[in-house]
N, C-alpha and C positions, 0 to 999 in steps of 0.2 A: 162399858156404853160412855162415850165419850160426853162431858157436858155439854158443848156446845162447838162451834167450829168457827175456821176464819177465813173469808174468801178473798182472793187478791185479783186485782182487774187492771189494766192497763189500756187508758184513751189511746186507740190507734186512728183510728179513720172515722169511730162515731164522735160525733162535736162535744156533747158530756154524757158521759153515760148515766151519772146521776141525776141529773138535771130532769132526763127520759123519764127515767124509772120514779120520781118524785111527779110529774106531771100525772103521772096516769093513776098513781095512790090518790092525790088529790082529786080526780077527776072520777074513778071507780072504788075508792078503795083499798084497791088492792093490786100488785104488779107482781108477775111472773119472772124472775131471775134466772137465765141460762148460767149453768156451769160450762164454759168454754174449756174442758180438759184436753191438756196437751197429750199428746201421743206417747209423751215418755213418763206421763203420772201413773201409778199404780189407780187401779179400780177402789172407788169408796163406796160400792152399793152397802155394804153391810153395816159400815160407822153411819150414812146416811138415813137407811131406813131405821136405826134406832132413835135419830135425831128427828126424824118423823115422828115417831112415837110422843117425844116428849113435847113439839112445837104443835100439834092436834089437841094435845092433852091440855096445855097453861100456857104456849105462847114459849117464845125461844128469843133471848137476846144473841145475836151473831156479831161476831166484827167482819167490816169491809174496809181493806184499804187500796190507793192506789200509789203505786210506786216512783212513777215518773214526775208527780207533783212535786213534794205528796200529799197525800191527803188522806184521813183517816176518819170511819165511819160505823155507827152502831144501828143497826136493822133489825126490827120486830118481824121474825120469821113465825108465821101459823101453821104451814104445811110445805111439805115435798116430796117429790117422786124421783127413783133412782132405778137404772136399769142394770141389768146384770153382764158382766164380760165387756165387752166393746162395740153392743148396742148403744144406738142414739134414737131418741124419740123426740117429734115436734111438743110444743107448749103445749099446754093441756087448756089455754083458753088465750086464742088469737087475740081477744079482746082487750085484755089484761096483759100484753106484752108488748113493750116499743116495737114500732115499725121494722128497724134494722134487725132484730132478733126473731121476727115473728114467724121466718122461713127457715130458719135454723134447727136443725137438730142436735140435742144436747144428750150426755150420760144422764142429766139431773138436772132439774128444775126446782127453784127454792120460791117458795110466794110470802112476798114482806106487805106490811102494812104501814110501815113505818122507814126512814131512811132518815138519821140525823147524822151531822158533824161533830166531832167532838176532837179533842188536841191529843198529840201525840203520846203526852202524858198519863192523859185520862184514858186512851186505847190501851195503852201498855198494865195500866193498873185492871182494866179489866180483864184482858185477855193474855198478858205477858208481852217479851217482847216481839216484834212483827217477825214471823217465821223466816227465816234466812234460806235462800236457794231460790228458785225457778218456778215452784209451784205455785197452783192459783187454789187449791183445796187443802185446808189442815185442821183434821179433827183436834180439839183442845180439852184437855183432861187437867182440872183446878190443881189436882195433887202433883203436875209433873214438875220435875226439879226445875228451878230457874240457873242451876249453877252454870259456870262456863264446861263445856266436856273437856276433858283431861286431853294435853297434848299426845296426838298418836304418838305407838312405839314407830321408831324410823325403820325403815326398809335398809338393809344392806346392801353395799356393792363392794364389789370385788376388786373396782377400781377408783383413782383419785379423779379422772376428769371427765368432762361431759362434752359430748358430740352435740351439735346444734345443726339441723337442718330444717331446711325453710322453702318453698315454692316449689317441689321437684315438681307438679303439672304434669304426671303420666297422662297421655291421652295424646290431643293434638299438637299439644304444646311441649311435648318432650323433647329434651334436647341432648340424649343420650342414645346410642344405639341400643337395641334388644340383646343382639349374639355379638361376641369377639370375632372380631377379623383383623385385616390390615391397619391400622393405624385406627382400629375401633375398639373402645372397650367400655363396657357397661357398666352403669352408674357403681352398681354394686361390686364390682370389680374393682374401681377406682379407690372407693371406701376402704375396701379390705387392703390393698397394697397399702396405700397412705397411712392407716392405721395398723399394719401391721404388727409395728414394735412398741405401740403405746396406744391398746385398744382402749376406748372408755368403758367407765362402769355406769354411766348413766346415759341416755341419750332423749334428748329432745325434739319434736316434730311439730315446728310453730304455723303449720296451716297450708294450705293447696297443694294439697296431696295429688290430688286430680286436676282436671283442664275443663273450665266451663260446664263444673255442677254435675259432671258424666257421673252417672250413681253406680252404672256396671262398670266402669274403669277403676273409682275407688275400691268397689267391692272384688277386683280380681286383679288387677294389677297392685294395687296399693298395698292392698291387704297380703298378696303373694310377696310384694317386697319386703315389708316389715317385718314379716316372720322368716323370710328370709337373712334380713338386717340380723334380727335377733339370734338366730343359728348360728350365723358368719363370724360376729364380734364375741358372741357368748354371752350375752347380754339380755338377761331375763325378763318377761315382758311387764313384770311388775315394776323393773327400772326403767319405762319408757314414758312421757309423759308428751299427749297428743291433744292439741288444741284445733279447733277450725280456720280454715280460710274460706274466702268470698267464691272462692272455684269450687269448695267441699261442699257448698251449700247452696240449695237451687231458689235464689233470690229471685229469679223471674217470676215463680210459682210461689210466690211469699203468701202464706195463709194464717193467719195472726189471729185465728179462732182454736186451732188446734196444734199450730207449729209443724205440720206434716213435713214442709221445706225443710226440717232439720232430722227429718228421720231416717234416711240413707247415711246419713254422717253417725247418728247414733248407732245405727246397728253396724256399722264398720266398726266403730270403735268397741262394741261389746264383742263382738266375733273377733278381735283380734285380745281384746282383756279376757274376756269370758265372763263380765259382767258389766252391769251398766255403768258410765261415767258420765259425770257431772261437769257441769261449769257453773258454778265455783266448785272447785275443788283444791283444797291445800294438803300436800303429799309431804311428806320428813323422809327424809334419807342421810343413813351414816355411810361416811368414806371410809377407809381401812386407818386414816389416820386419827379419825376420832371426830373430826370438823363434821356438825348436823347440818346439812340445807333444808330448807322448806320452797317448795314450788308453788305457785298457784297457777293453777289452769285455767284460763279466762276466755271468753266466746266475746270477739269484738264483731261478729258475724250479727248482731243481735238489732233486728232491725224496728224503727220506731213508724215509719211510713215508706211504702214502698217506693215514694221519691226521693227519698233519700237514701236508698241502695247504694248510690256513688260511694257512699261513705262509712266508715269503721263507725261503732257505737257499743260500746261495753255495758251501759245501763249500772253504774258505780255500786248505787246502794245494794244491790244484790250481794257483793263482795263485801261491802263495808259491815254489813251486816251480819256474812258469814266468819268475817275475821272477828267482829265484836263477840261474836258467840263462843269464839274458841279459842283457848288458853293459850299465850304464846310463851314461848320457850327463848330468854332473852339473848340465849349463847348461841340459836341458829342463823345461820346465814340466810336471809331470804329474797327468792328470785321470781319474777312472774313471769308468765309466758303468755304471747298473745298473738294476734296476726299483722293488727294492722299498726300502724306508726303512733306513736305519743308526740312525735316532730315530726316535721317534715323534713326527709332526705333527698328528696329529688330537690334539682335545683330551680325546676318550672313545672307543675302540676300538668300532666295531656292526660286525656281522657283515649280507651281501645275502643276506635270505633266497631272495632269486631265483638268486644264483651264491656258492656257500657257498664252493668254492674260492680257496683266496689270498685271502680278502676282508681280513684283519686284516694292519697295516704293518708287525709286527715281521719281522724277521729273525733268526732264532735264532742265525745264529752272526756275530752284528751285532760285536762284542767283539772276534771274533779280526779280524775285516776291517776295522774300524779299526785296530787294531793293526798291522796288517801294511801297510796303506794309509800310515800315518803314520810306519814306521819304512823304508819302500821312496821316503819323500820325494814320495807324491803330499800336493798339496795342497788339491785339489776335487773331489767327488764331485756327479754328477750323476745323479736321479733320479727318478720320478714315483709313479704308483701310486694314493695315496689324494685325489688331486686336491684336495690343500688347500696354498695357498702357503707356503713356511714358509723359513727360513734358521736352521741352527743350525751353531754351532763346535763341537768334541770334541776332547778332547785324553787318551788313553789313557794315564795315569802308567807309566813301567816301571821296578823297583828296580835303582841304580846307588848300591854301595856303600853299601848301608845306607839310602839315601835314594830319595823318588821324583823321576824323572826325566822334566819332561813333554817337551815338543817337543823338537827336535833341538838347537836353539838358546836351547831357556829354561833357567829355575831348577832347582835341585834341592829339595826338600823331605824332611824327615824327616816319617813318616806323623805323626806328633805336630802338627807344622807346617803341614802340608796338611789336616788336620781343622780346628786352629784358626784358618784362612786361608780355610776352604773353597774350594779351589783350582778354579778351573774354566776355567782359560785352554786355550782350544783351537786346534788347529792344523788339522785336516782338516776343512774347510767342507763342508757339505752342502745342498745346494740344491735346492727344486724348483719351477718357476716352470709357468704356466698362460697361455693366449692370452688 
């Protein structure tokens, strides 16, 4: 039986989730908090039923945290209800539910009589480090180990090189013929021909496998192509790293309550790998020369607001926590994989009138991503998106003893020295390649 739980939320369309719940507590003594479970999350009805018994008997202190601000809270829970399977139910009492959630159907509802803000340190003392990943409900067992998970055993690759593919765009924007003919060579034949004498050991696909979020094309042509590519180059599926692009996820149908707009891409990766794949996910590979590489799969199509769908957004805190909780092998070469640019590659940004969602190269939290990758020892980032071949070198300086320290083994400069020398030494390489 879990001792308590931690709930994660994110303000997207609502003005202030905590404020609205507190107002109802002040007015009527309690409020129902809906669990906006993502489709990719496991059902937790058994754990919630066990927590219900404890909450009704003696009350229960639970943790609540918001990632983007961030904000940390404790709530007094006196009741909860849960449904089995995929069933969702309305709130037990509309009068004690915020207006924006009163017509929602959720797999669980939690009744709070108090919500208090606390510091990040106090939160960690009560519940441990904020759980990593993109979930919204986490059972907590007091005896759980706080030790960092050991670095996983690397997957062995048969050859030393990496093939990076991006922006294939099966569907309306696909640029290759489907069948061979005079002057016409299908994409798979081109790749097989070019790599016949030097096949890769690892294949990275950095998004936009389909065009304009066409789920049928993604699950048919995209899946068929990657399976055929695996067979043709004799690269096993576990030696693929795949992340979503803005054309792989239905941004026009953004659903912040359950993230159902990501369901087609999640099903696509599950069909290919035979298991659920998550972002963030850090995977290790060992090449035949003994060199070990870690690849961090990142989702840069994580919307904050539908109005910002033109841009990339990573939500770096998810990755920061995942890296913090994972033991690092200092000998590993670290590579990040995402879809959007971390620095603009186009000389001038232009929107696509035919598909206006996420057409801009800018990633809204690129500064946090670059700082985070650099501080965690990443030396390369692979991406796609704007179909512009470019290589950039970046270094986000950080203040150390009154000076600006650049790369981990680089020099330190005072702010005046940095301005005078126009320091632009870079540590994290951002590359985009085209066929």
